[in-house]
N, C-alpha and C positions, 0 to 999 in steps of 0.2 A: 726454165730456171725458176725455182720457187723464190718468192720474196720473203725474207725473214721479217716478221712483224713483232715477234715476241721470242727473243733468244732463249729465255728460261723454259718456255713451253716446248720450243723446238728441241731443246736438249733433254727433254724427258725421254726421248728415244723410242717412242712407240709410233710406228708408221702403218698406215693401211696402203696396200699395194694391189695392182691388178697385173696379172701376167699377160703380156702382149706378144711374147715370143715363146720359145720352147723350153727355156730354163728359168731358174730363179736368180740368175745373175743380174746385176744392175742394168745391163743393156737390154734385157728382156722383160723388165717390169717398170711400171709407172707407180711412183709412191708419193704420198702426201702426208702431212702431219699437222697437228695443232701448232700454232705459232708460225706457220709458213703458208703463204697464199700461192696456190698453183702446184704443179708437179715439180719434183726435185730433179736436179741433174744427178748423174751418177756420183759425182764428188759429194754432193749434199747428202745423198743416200748413205754413203759410207760414213760421213761425219755424224749425221743425226739419227739414223735408223739402227738402233741397237737391237730392237725387236721389230720384226716385220710380220704383219698379218697379210699373207698373200692369197688372193683369190683369183680364179680364172676371169678373164675379161668378159664382161657382159656382151650380149649380142649387139646392143647399142654402141658400146665402145668399139667393137670389131668393125661395125659399119662406118663409124666416124674415122677410124684409122685407115680403112680402105679408101674412103673418099679423100682424106687428107693426102695420102700417098699418091692417088690418081691426080689430084690437083698439082702437087709438087712436080710429078713427072711431066704433066702437060705444060707446066710453066717453063720447063727446060726446052721444050720444042716450040713454044709460042713465039711468034715474031710480030705481034701487033696487027694481025690480019682482021680483027673485028670479033664481035661476040659469037657469031656463027662458027667461026673457026675454033674459038676457045671451047665452045660446047662440044664440038666434034672431037677435039683432042682429049678432053676430059672423059667423054664417052668411050673413046678407044682405049684409054688407060684403064677405065673401070672394067671393060670386057676382058682385057689382058689379066688384070689382077684377079678377077672372079674365076677365070680359067685356071690360073695357077693355084688358087685356093681349092678348087674342086680336085685338081690332080693331087695336091698334098693330102687332102682328106681321104683319098683312096690309097694313101700310103706309097705313092710313087715318087 
């Protein structure tokens, strides 16, 4: 959720976005704008983004999203067994996500 620090600038309606999914719908893009700190929620995008400059996600952004997803998934399975178990779970999740990404890139 973006934090509004300057309502007037936020209302100018020009947003920069990165596509992280397959479409340009709010659920598939991350947007930010002057007057707002951080990326916006879907509701904020609808309110403040009258004009969107949408670009594909950079390789760095894709890597961060994969790592964040892996850590989230590992957290669901983690039971407080120590750092070695945590690293193992994150590693397993990364392998799974990388395999899915390769399959999707082949059009399957």
